[in-house]
KELODREN-225980 format. One line per field, with one value per residue (C-alpha): residue number from 1; residue in one letter; chain; x, y, z. Coordinates in steps of 0.001 Angstrom, whole numbers. Example, Ala and Ser with C-alpha at 12.3 -4.5 7.8 and 13.67 -1.06 7.14 Angstrom:
2
pos = 1,2
code = A,S
unit = A,A
px = 12300,13670
py = -4500,-1060
pz = 7800,7140
//
This chain:
350
pos = 1,2,3,4,5,6,7,8,9,10,11,12,13,14,15,16,17,18,19,20,21,22,23,24,25,26,27,28,29,30,31,32,33,34,35,36,37,38,39,40,41,42,43,44,45,46,47,48,49,50,51,52,53,54,55,56,57,58,59,60,61,62,63,64,65,66,67,68,69,70,71,72,73,74,75,76,77,78,79,80,81,82,83,84,85,86,87,88,89,90,91,92,93,94,95,96,97,98,99,100,101,102,103,104,105,106,107,108,109,110,111,112,113,114,115,116,117,118,119,120,121,122,123,124,125,126,127,128,129,130,131,132,133,134,135,136,137,138,139,140,141,142,143,144,145,146,147,148,149,150,151,152,153,154,155,156,157,158,159,160,161,162,163,164,165,166,167,168,169,170,171,172,173,174,175,176,177,178,179,180,181,182,183,184,185,186,187,188,189,190,191,192,193,194,195,196,197,198,199,200,201,202,203,204,205,206,207,208,209,210,211,212,213,214,215,216,217,218,219,220,221,222,223,224,225,226,227,228,229,230,231,232,233,234,235,236,237,238,239,240,241,242,243,244,245,246,247,248,249,250,251,252,253,254,255,256,257,258,259,260,261,262,263,264,265,266,267,268,269,270,271,272,273,274,275,276,277,278,279,280,281,282,283,284,285,286,287,288,289,290,291,292,293,294,295,296,297,298,299,300,301,302,303,304,305,306,307,308,309,310,311,312,313,314,315,316,317,318,319,320,321,322,323,324,325,326,327,328,329,330,331,332,333,334,335,336,337,338,339,340,341,342,343,344,345,346,347,348,349,350
code = M,S,G,T,S,G,T,S,T,V,T,T,E,V,V,M,P,G,P,I,E,P,A,G,L,Q,V,Q,A,R,D,L,P,A,P,A,A,G,Q,V,L,L,R,M,E,A,T,G,V,S,F,A,E,Q,Q,M,R,R,G,R,Y,Y,D,Q,P,T,F,P,F,V,P,G,Y,D,V,V,G,T,A,V,A,V,G,P,R,V,A,A,E,T,V,G,R,R,F,A,A,I,T,K,I,G,G,W,A,S,H,L,L,I,E,A,A,D,L,M,P,V,P,E,G,L,D,P,A,E,V,E,T,L,I,I,N,G,I,T,A,W,Q,M,L,H,R,T,A,K,V,R,P,G,G,T,I,V,V,L,G,A,N,G,G,V,G,S,V,L,V,Q,I,A,R,A,A,N,M,T,V,I,G,T,A,A,A,R,H,H,D,A,V,R,A,L,G,A,T,P,V,D,Y,R,D,A,D,A,Y,E,Q,I,R,A,L,A,P,E,G,V,D,A,V,F,D,H,I,A,G,E,N,L,V,K,S,W,K,L,L,R,K,G,G,Y,L,C,V,Y,G,N,A,A,T,V,N,D,E,G,G,N,F,W,P,T,M,A,L,V,S,R,L,M,L,W,N,Y,L,P,N,R,R,G,A,S,F,F,S,I,W,A,G,K,T,I,T,P,K,A,F,R,A,R,R,R,E,D,L,A,Q,L,L,Q,L,L,A,D,Q,E,V,K,P,Q,I,A,A,R,F,P,L,S,A,A,T,D,A,M,L,L,A,E,S,R,T,V,M,G,K,V,V,L,T,P,D,A
unit = A,A,A,A,A,A,A,A,A,A,A,A,A,A,A,A,A,A,A,A,A,A,A,A,A,A,A,A,A,A,A,A,A,A,A,A,A,A,A,A,A,A,A,A,A,A,A,A,A,A,A,A,A,A,A,A,A,A,A,A,A,A,A,A,A,A,A,A,A,A,A,A,A,A,A,A,A,A,A,A,A,A,A,A,A,A,A,A,A,A,A,A,A,A,A,A,A,A,A,A,A,A,A,A,A,A,A,A,A,A,A,A,A,A,A,A,A,A,A,A,A,A,A,A,A,A,A,A,A,A,A,A,A,A,A,A,A,A,A,A,A,A,A,A,A,A,A,A,A,A,A,A,A,A,A,A,A,A,A,A,A,A,A,A,A,A,A,A,A,A,A,A,A,A,A,A,A,A,A,A,A,A,A,A,A,A,A,A,A,A,A,A,A,A,A,A,A,A,A,A,A,A,A,A,A,A,A,A,A,A,A,A,A,A,A,A,A,A,A,A,A,A,A,A,A,A,A,A,A,A,A,A,A,A,A,A,A,A,A,A,A,A,A,A,A,A,A,A,A,A,A,A,A,A,A,A,A,A,A,A,A,A,A,A,A,A,A,A,A,A,A,A,A,A,A,A,A,A,A,A,A,A,A,A,A,A,A,A,A,A,A,A,A,A,A,A,A,A,A,A,A,A,A,A,A,A,A,A,A,A,A,A,A,A,A,A,A,A,A,A,A,A,A,A,A,A,A,A,A,A,A,A,A,A,A,A,A,A,A,A,A,A,A,A,A,A,A,A,A,A
px = 55479,54326,56608,57930,61171,61970,59820,56739,55182,54404,50618,48815,44934,42164,39576,35994,36307,32379,29286,30637,30456,32856,35220,35496,37689,41272,44402,47214,49986,50605,52479,51317,52728,54280,51540,50144,49847,47669,47694,49494,50513,49021,50281,47261,46694,43074,40275,36762,33699,31046,27282,28660,31188,28271,26001,28854,30033,26442,26390,23742,25094,23657,26091,28932,31863,31681,33615,36449,37277,39147,36592,37001,35021,37069,40875,43813,47036,50548,51388,54261,54868,53232,52673,53643,51777,51447,53270,56184,55547,52468,55084,54950,51779,48768,45304,41745,40042,36546,37098,33647,36441,39931,40459,41480,44965,48137,48384,46428,47078,44285,43841,45051,41738,39990,42525,41337,44007,44197,46076,49147,48449,44955,44652,43903,41471,39621,39570,38844,35044,34484,35207,32553,30743,30612,31053,27651,25828,27349,25671,22655,22027,23406,22933,20740,17664,18934,17915,18202,20305,17706,15455,14955,15749,15198,18555,17224,20181,22492,24780,25879,28753,26779,23996,26663,28453,25349,23793,27497,26982,23537,24595,27008,24471,22499,19998,17610,18433,15997,17832,17123,19710,18975,18579,22292,22882,21374,23670,25992,23395,22723,26330,26202,23187,20521,17622,17481,14213,14407,13726,12504,9558,6331,5318,8967,7108,4290,7609,8817,5738,5537,8987,8034,4032,4340,6558,10399,12197,13936,13862,17437,16524,18778,16312,12915,10836,7326,8180,9191,5592,6202,9109,7505,4576,6859,7780,6246,5393,8554,10307,12112,12979,16456,16740,19968,19978,17490,18703,15378,16420,19784,18880,16227,17943,19062,19850,19169,18720,14899,14243,16373,14770,11224,12293,13631,10576,8156,10138,10456,6533,6132,8364,6135,2919,1835,2185,5083,7294,10350,11825,14964,17270,20693,23810,27210,28179,25307,27003,30175,29646,27708,29987,32873,34972,32425,31626,35010,35102,32054,33997,37107,34858,32771,35689,37984,34768,34349,37972,38329,35231,37236,40321,37996,36555,33140,33006,34702,34712,33424,35335,33946,37158,40894,41845,45291,43941,44888,42058,39660,37119,36863,36418,33453,31889,31757,30888,28003,27239,24981,26140,28801,29007,30335,32823,34951,38495,40875,44896,48301,49689,52459
py = 220126,216843,214198,210688,210206,206846,204551,207183,209845,213154,213878,217491,216818,219016,217860,218379,218947,218637,220601,223553,226064,225743,228408,226076,222941,222894,221943,220017,217703,214617,211048,208357,205015,202575,200354,197558,194343,194893,198798,201705,205291,207509,210528,212534,214633,215262,214774,216525,218470,216885,216902,213990,216306,219507,217306,215940,218942,219643,216542,215252,212504,208749,206642,209299,208871,210709,213957,214573,213206,214114,214337,213254,210882,209967,210218,209998,209753,208206,205128,205995,203211,199554,197301,193427,191257,193862,193709,195936,197204,199213,201772,203991,203602,206084,205039,206203,205350,205613,206353,208018,210248,210004,212283,215205,214721,215272,211353,208803,205191,202884,199112,197899,195780,198954,200429,201178,201649,205032,205220,207585,210724,211811,214739,213942,216717,215172,212059,212735,214080,210578,208341,209353,210953,209584,205609,206878,208307,204875,202654,204785,204342,201047,198984,200360,201519,199459,202575,201656,203044,205370,205788,209254,210140,213238,214521,216870,219049,218005,221120,219604,216976,213745,215730,216925,213478,211412,213903,212841,209314,209200,211059,208644,205980,207625,209022,211824,213819,216576,218151,220716,223681,227263,229564,230572,227117,226571,227059,224313,222022,222291,222155,218593,217533,217421,219968,222519,223202,225743,224297,227374,227421,226796,224887,222642,219722,219908,221355,217966,216272,218468,217392,213657,213304,209687,209137,208934,205917,206870,210023,211202,212700,213673,216333,213886,216183,217225,216986,213294,212056,214597,212823,209574,210970,211281,207015,205254,201980,200295,203286,203675,206201,206697,208778,208787,211423,213580,217474,219134,218120,219850,223027,220726,220515,216596,213768,212173,208734,208585,211139,209247,205539,206955,207978,204286,202987,204971,204090,200129,200753,201922,199768,196916,197944,196241,199393,198094,201221,201273,202514,202379,205071,204461,203445,203506,201089,198636,194775,195452,193431,190685,190102,192328,190806,191444,194785,196072,194347,196306,199616,199175,197981,200984,203312,201646,202041,206527,206785,205322,207615,210144,209333,209115,212778,212000,212821,216488,216880,219767,221437,224034,225339,223845,224933,223795,221459,224292,226332,224148,226165,228478,225504,224225,227839,227922,224532,225702,228419,226499,228742,226453,223587,220758,219684,221982,220077,220155,219533,219397,222654,224118
pz = 63278,62214,61206,61743,64178,64890,65848,66701,64690,65353,64069,64481,64501,65185,68255,68917,72734,72916,71507,70487,67659,64909,66540,69252,67358,69002,67027,69093,68262,70237,69495,67601,68641,65839,63361,65597,63756,60687,60247,58482,59600,56562,55603,54679,51836,51773,54010,53746,56119,55292,56775,59377,61250,61007,62609,65457,66787,68112,69566,67170,64578,65232,66838,67102,69685,72699,72951,72300,69308,66119,63380,59969,57636,54797,53917,51316,51875,51178,53850,55765,57731,58502,61372,61325,58948,56528,53210,53373,49589,51078,51741,49295,47811,48241,49578,50484,53296,54801,59050,60178,62587,63242,58915,60408,60845,59699,60700,61426,61504,60062,59336,56446,55464,55049,52784,48792,46283,44379,41573,41066,38831,40248,42755,46381,46771,43941,44978,48170,47089,45470,49103,51409,48913,45899,47521,48847,45471,43459,46551,46517,42303,41829,44769,46791,43790,41251,39078,34950,32259,30617,33664,35712,39295,41440,43243,46249,47018,43503,44584,47315,48389,47412,45156,42765,42492,42241,38879,37649,37783,36387,33725,32741,32993,30529,33150,32941,36099,38073,40065,43437,44314,45250,42603,42461,41988,38710,35748,38029,38024,35026,33542,35366,33279,35516,35220,38007,40375,43076,46065,47700,45334,46909,44355,43513,43804,41286,38953,39097,38355,35210,34025,34800,34905,34682,38193,38461,38676,42335,44231,46229,49316,52223,54234,54704,57101,56044,52148,52869,51590,48895,47451,48019,45564,42928,42992,39622,39944,40798,41876,44859,47548,48991,52360,53248,55924,58032,57360,58270,62172,61663,64147,66522,70311,71876,70782,66444,67707,68090,65303,62896,64495,63579,60456,59493,60531,58364,55409,56862,56427,53362,51734,53028,51656,48454,46673,44190,45339,47732,50276,53151,54879,53254,55725,54411,57339,56263,56570,57711,60810,59721,56072,56706,53673,51619,52287,51983,48771,47373,48530,46606,43419,43794,44257,41528,39279,40209,40070,36462,35418,37431,34930,31869,33068,32846,36322,37624,41075,42760,45054,46853,48530,50211,53558,55484,58226,60880,59514,60311,61641,58255,56666,58617,58813,54940,54302,56635,55029,52884,50161,48002,45198,45961,49105,51585,51255,54200,52786,55362,56374,54280
//
């Protein structure tokens, strides 16, 4: 049972003890200390299962911590206690945070500076789908590729966590969207406002080219691999290729550092060639060390924009399923099945 008592808190958390199958996840309870200076104790209301955790359990996520650790890339929760140098009125307010690890817990300690306000009245699980996935989509579209209203983009994996948000915020900006997905998701992708293309078709890229014969303004590619050149060739002059994953290597053995570096180097070369196109590998963490205040301000601003779209019903969160925290194994299995639309969300146990 989780809860606060005196200056300590008992938290229930899911642990990755080492490279494991989903069944190897461990649920345990431990005492958390009182928040230190600048920290907030957050009671989790929703956290998510993303591609990052799927890679982490294999030991293949770039720059992941050493085992064992608690996964969980992002979280929504209510502040229940604060440490010194944190305003007392923080307690009782709802926040979101990108944690990279630690989110799969009933309670967790977070630096107050990393918290992003969440208005009351929103479903925490719906908000959860817009944190790492939404901020990634928003920053790639509006800050990296800088696609103008009226442009045309291609979203690979338009049924996924990032892809489904990206389609919607692009449509909210009056963009034309072509989205790849398995045929079973085409109706759902179409409902989001994109024209679907079956990525399993041998001529999928030719179909995209037929839909946008003059080229597209941006391609958002989380797969890379052997089709990366085809994504690049879809761009018009002035277009941008934004790569934010390397899913093609998901089943490879060994670490993912050198494959990622090779991919980044390739994109940098393309970016610097005099071809009037741009390319880069997107990282949600870029700028944190160099300009931390500006980095956090961008995150707060971008999430606020996304939550306004949610409040205005211009974005409909795609929740594939909700599981209690103790059922993290089942949640991981479903997320890895590649059969779902949107994001699998973990919520507190009853």
